[in-house]
VEXROZA-225775 format. One line per field, with one value per residue (C-alpha): residue in three letters; x, y, z; residue number from 1. Coordinates in steps of 0.25 Angstrom, whole numbers. Example, Ala and Ser with C-alpha at 12.3 -4.5 7.8 and 13.67 -1.06 7.14 Angstrom:
aa <- (ALA / SER)
xx <- (49 / 55)
yy <- (-18 / -4)
zz <- (31 / 29)
i <- (1 / 2)
//
This chain:
aa <- (MET / ASP / LEU / SER / LEU / GLN / GLY / LYS / THR / ALA / VAL / VAL / CYS / GLY / SER / THR / GLN / GLY / ILE / GLY / MET / ALA / THR / ALA / MET / GLU / LEU / ALA / ASN / LEU / GLY / ALA / ASN / ILE / ILE / LEU / VAL / ALA / ARG / ASN / GLU / GLU / LYS / LEU / LYS / THR / VAL / ALA / SER / LYS / LEU / PRO / GLY / GLN / ASN / HIS / THR / TYR / VAL / SER / ALA / ASP / PHE / SER / GLN / PRO / ASN / GLU / LEU / LYS / THR / THR / ILE / ASN / ALA / PHE / LEU / ALA / ASP / LYS / GLU / VAL / HIS / VAL / LEU / VAL / ASN / ASN / THR / GLY / GLY / PRO / ALA / GLY / GLY / PRO / ILE / ASN / GLU / ALA / LYS / GLU / ASP / GLU / PHE / LEU / ASN / ALA / PHE / SER / GLN / HIS / LEU / ILE / CYS / ASN / HIS / ILE / MET / MET / GLN / ALA / VAL / ARG / ASP / LYS / MET / ILE / ALA / ALA / LYS / TYR / GLY / ARG / ILE / ILE / ASN / ILE / ILE / SER / THR / SER / VAL / LYS / GLN / PRO / LEU / ASP / GLY / LEU / GLY / VAL / SER / ASN / THR / ILE / ARG / GLY / ALA / VAL / ALA / ASN / TRP / SER / LYS / THR / LEU / ALA / ASN / GLU / LEU / GLY / GLN / HIS / ASN / ILE / THR / VAL / ASN / ASN / VAL / LEU / PRO / GLY / ALA / THR / ASP / THR / VAL / ARG / LEU / LYS / SER / ILE / VAL / GLU / ASN / LYS / ALA / ILE / LYS / THR / GLY / LYS / ALA / ILE / GLU / ASP / ILE / GLN / GLN / GLN / MET / ALA / ASN / ALA / SER / PRO / MET / LYS / ARG / ILE / ALA / LYS / PRO / GLU / GLU / VAL / ALA / ASN / ALA / ILE / ALA / PHE / LEU / ALA / SER / PRO / ALA / ALA / SER / TYR / ILE / ASN / GLY / ILE / ASN / VAL / PRO / VAL / ASP / GLY / GLY / ARG / THR / LYS / SER / LEU)
xx <- (691 / 696 / 685 / 695 / 693 / 706 / 711 / 699 / 690 / 675 / 666 / 652 / 640 / 627 / 635 / 628 / 617 / 612 / 620 / 630 / 634 / 634 / 644 / 653 / 654 / 657 / 668 / 674 / 674 / 682 / 692 / 688 / 689 / 674 / 670 / 656 / 647 / 633 / 626 / 625 / 639 / 635 / 631 / 643 / 652 / 644 / 646 / 661 / 663 / 657 / 666 / 677 / 691 / 696 / 697 / 683 / 677 / 664 / 659 / 645 / 639 / 624 / 620 / 608 / 618 / 627 / 635 / 639 / 642 / 652 / 659 / 659 / 663 / 674 / 681 / 680 / 686 / 696 / 708 / 703 / 703 / 691 / 690 / 675 / 662 / 648 / 638 / 625 / 613 / 600 / 589 / 578 / 564 / 555 / 542 / 536 / 545 / 532 / 530 / 544 / 548 / 559 / 568 / 568 / 575 / 584 / 588 / 590 / 599 / 607 / 609 / 612 / 618 / 624 / 629 / 635 / 642 / 648 / 653 / 659 / 666 / 672 / 679 / 681 / 695 / 699 / 695 / 702 / 715 / 714 / 711 / 700 / 686 / 672 / 659 / 647 / 633 / 622 / 610 / 597 / 591 / 582 / 593 / 589 / 574 / 567 / 561 / 546 / 544 / 558 / 557 / 567 / 577 / 575 / 578 / 590 / 597 / 597 / 604 / 614 / 616 / 619 / 628 / 636 / 637 / 642 / 652 / 657 / 660 / 668 / 676 / 679 / 692 / 697 / 694 / 682 / 669 / 655 / 644 / 630 / 624 / 609 / 604 / 590 / 581 / 592 / 589 / 592 / 586 / 582 / 574 / 568 / 563 / 557 / 550 / 544 / 539 / 533 / 526 / 520 / 515 / 510 / 505 / 513 / 522 / 536 / 540 / 531 / 538 / 552 / 548 / 543 / 556 / 564 / 555 / 558 / 571 / 574 / 581 / 569 / 577 / 582 / 597 / 606 / 615 / 627 / 623 / 623 / 636 / 642 / 640 / 645 / 657 / 661 / 659 / 669 / 679 / 691 / 683 / 673 / 683 / 677 / 662 / 658 / 646 / 635 / 623 / 623 / 609 / 611 / 596 / 594 / 590 / 578 / 581 / 574 / 585 / 598)
yy <- (-201 / -190 / -179 / -167 / -158 / -150 / -145 / -148 / -139 / -141 / -134 / -134 / -129 / -124 / -120 / -108 / -115 / -129 / -141 / -134 / -124 / -135 / -143 / -132 / -130 / -144 / -146 / -134 / -139 / -152 / -142 / -140 / -127 / -123 / -117 / -113 / -113 / -106 / -94 / -84 / -78 / -71 / -84 / -91 / -80 / -83 / -97 / -96 / -87 / -98 / -110 / -115 / -113 / -103 / -107 / -106 / -99 / -98 / -96 / -91 / -100 / -102 / -117 / -111 / -107 / -119 / -112 / -101 / -111 / -118 / -105 / -100 / -113 / -117 / -103 / -103 / -116 / -115 / -114 / -122 / -136 / -143 / -156 / -157 / -152 / -152 / -150 / -144 / -137 / -133 / -143 / -139 / -135 / -145 / -151 / -163 / -168 / -169 / -154 / -150 / -140 / -145 / -133 / -137 / -150 / -143 / -132 / -143 / -152 / -139 / -134 / -148 / -157 / -148 / -139 / -151 / -155 / -141 / -141 / -155 / -152 / -140 / -148 / -162 / -159 / -153 / -165 / -174 / -166 / -166 / -181 / -177 / -175 / -175 / -171 / -171 / -168 / -164 / -170 / -176 / -189 / -188 / -196 / -207 / -205 / -194 / -183 / -179 / -165 / -164 / -169 / -160 / -162 / -177 / -178 / -169 / -174 / -188 / -183 / -177 / -190 / -198 / -187 / -189 / -203 / -203 / -193 / -201 / -213 / -204 / -196 / -206 / -210 / -196 / -197 / -188 / -194 / -189 / -191 / -186 / -181 / -182 / -173 / -176 / -165 / -155 / -142 / -133 / -121 / -131 / -140 / -127 / -123 / -137 / -137 / -123 / -127 / -140 / -133 / -123 / -134 / -143 / -133 / -140 / -133 / -132 / -139 / -151 / -153 / -151 / -162 / -171 / -170 / -173 / -185 / -191 / -194 / -205 / -194 / -185 / -173 / -164 / -164 / -152 / -147 / -150 / -165 / -166 / -158 / -169 / -179 / -171 / -168 / -182 / -185 / -173 / -179 / -188 / -198 / -200 / -204 / -217 / -212 / -209 / -208 / -210 / -202 / -199 / -196 / -187 / -187 / -194 / -208 / -201 / -207 / -221 / -228 / -232)
zz <- (-39 / -48 / -49 / -51 / -63 / -60 / -73 / -81 / -88 / -89 / -98 / -92 / -99 / -94 / -82 / -76 / -68 / -64 / -67 / -76 / -65 / -54 / -64 / -67 / -51 / -49 / -60 / -54 / -40 / -47 / -52 / -67 / -74 / -79 / -92 / -90 / -102 / -102 / -109 / -98 / -95 / -82 / -76 / -82 / -74 / -61 / -62 / -66 / -54 / -44 / -49 / -40 / -46 / -56 / -70 / -74 / -87 / -94 / -108 / -112 / -123 / -127 / -131 / -138 / -149 / -152 / -163 / -153 / -142 / -152 / -155 / -141 / -134 / -144 / -143 / -128 / -126 / -137 / -128 / -116 / -111 / -108 / -100 / -96 / -104 / -97 / -107 / -100 / -107 / -102 / -106 / -116 / -112 / -107 / -115 / -121 / -133 / -142 / -141 / -143 / -154 / -164 / -160 / -146 / -149 / -159 / -148 / -137 / -146 / -150 / -136 / -130 / -140 / -150 / -139 / -131 / -144 / -146 / -132 / -133 / -146 / -140 / -129 / -135 / -141 / -128 / -120 / -129 / -128 / -113 / -113 / -103 / -106 / -99 / -107 / -98 / -104 / -95 / -100 / -93 / -88 / -100 / -108 / -100 / -97 / -105 / -96 / -97 / -103 / -108 / -122 / -130 / -118 / -118 / -133 / -133 / -120 / -127 / -139 / -130 / -122 / -135 / -140 / -127 / -128 / -142 / -138 / -126 / -136 / -144 / -134 / -124 / -130 / -127 / -112 / -114 / -107 / -111 / -101 / -98 / -85 / -84 / -73 / -67 / -61 / -56 / -49 / -61 / -69 / -80 / -69 / -64 / -78 / -80 / -67 / -69 / -83 / -78 / -66 / -77 / -86 / -75 / -64 / -54 / -43 / -46 / -33 / -37 / -49 / -44 / -33 / -44 / -51 / -38 / -35 / -49 / -44 / -33 / -25 / -25 / -28 / -39 / -42 / -39 / -51 / -42 / -42 / -57 / -58 / -49 / -59 / -70 / -63 / -60 / -75 / -77 / -68 / -70 / -62 / -73 / -83 / -88 / -88 / -102 / -110 / -99 / -94 / -79 / -74 / -61 / -58 / -44 / -51 / -58 / -71 / -72 / -81 / -78)
i <- (1 / 2 / 3 / 4 / 5 / 6 / 7 / 8 / 9 / 10 / 11 / 12 / 13 / 14 / 15 / 16 / 17 / 18 / 19 / 20 / 21 / 22 / 23 / 24 / 25 / 26 / 27 / 28 / 29 / 30 / 31 / 32 / 33 / 34 / 35 / 36 / 37 / 38 / 39 / 40 / 41 / 42 / 43 / 44 / 45 / 46 / 47 / 48 / 49 / 50 / 51 / 52 / 53 / 54 / 55 / 56 / 57 / 58 / 59 / 60 / 61 / 62 / 63 / 64 / 65 / 66 / 67 / 68 / 69 / 70 / 71 / 72 / 73 / 74 / 75 / 76 / 77 / 78 / 79 / 80 / 81 / 82 / 83 / 84 / 85 / 86 / 87 / 88 / 89 / 90 / 91 / 92 / 93 / 94 / 95 / 96 / 97 / 98 / 99 / 100 / 101 / 102 / 103 / 104 / 105 / 106 / 107 / 108 / 109 / 110 / 111 / 112 / 113 / 114 / 115 / 116 / 117 / 118 / 119 / 120 / 121 / 122 / 123 / 124 / 125 / 126 / 127 / 128 / 129 / 130 / 131 / 132 / 133 / 134 / 135 / 136 / 137 / 138 / 139 / 140 / 141 / 142 / 143 / 144 / 145 / 146 / 147 / 148 / 149 / 150 / 151 / 152 / 153 / 154 / 155 / 156 / 157 / 158 / 159 / 160 / 161 / 162 / 163 / 164 / 165 / 166 / 167 / 168 / 169 / 170 / 171 / 172 / 173 / 174 / 175 / 176 / 177 / 178 / 179 / 180 / 181 / 182 / 183 / 184 / 185 / 186 / 187 / 188 / 189 / 190 / 191 / 192 / 193 / 194 / 195 / 196 / 197 / 198 / 199 / 200 / 201 / 202 / 203 / 204 / 205 / 206 / 207 / 208 / 209 / 210 / 211 / 212 / 213 / 214 / 215 / 216 / 217 / 218 / 219 / 220 / 221 / 222 / 223 / 224 / 225 / 226 / 227 / 228 / 229 / 230 / 231 / 232 / 233 / 234 / 235 / 236 / 237 / 238 / 239 / 240 / 241 / 242 / 243 / 244 / 245 / 246 / 247 / 248 / 249 / 250 / 251 / 252 / 253 / 254 / 255 / 256 / 257 / 258)
//
């Protein structure tokens, strides 16, 4: 089975922590040259210095400013080949959907779907020219089963999933696959924030909430970022050449639907 990414270049968004950083590390382990994308330049430098291999770079970009992102990313990638794009952006704040403000939907739509679209358009022609493309969107299991207390996220993640499926239908002819990875509860900064907020609202201990989340999975534990990154890396590889337009839950079996 060919998992090698030697000679390939991968753009990994949100790559200074959590799943994004673990993904950058795993793709580099498989031989890819990595272009890290995130807001914090100091953190980008730190992660780039830790990646195995030598031809890694980074670009600082803010996904809360789509127009600036478009200008920055198009200029940075102008003279570069790209074979893999990993779209990964931190999710919106939690809360019931009936209390959500209109701006919460608009901001989340912009940071997720619009910015994913900008990133896709920045690399699409490069992938077509290379006759190799892998676009992998990190979303959420909420596209299969909405999660309580994450109303805005549930809504926007579903939009991204349908954008992705439509894109897979259009780009497959160019040997570009488009797939979604759906992490369950994973040990990230975002999960810590969700747990802390829930502890404040309910008065429960953080440890009890974490254990409740772990127990929701048949495996009775929370995932490590590296376990999600392994699925992403496989989809990025030549071995996944005929896997296109699907959602891949990485949640230990928590999602009840197939």
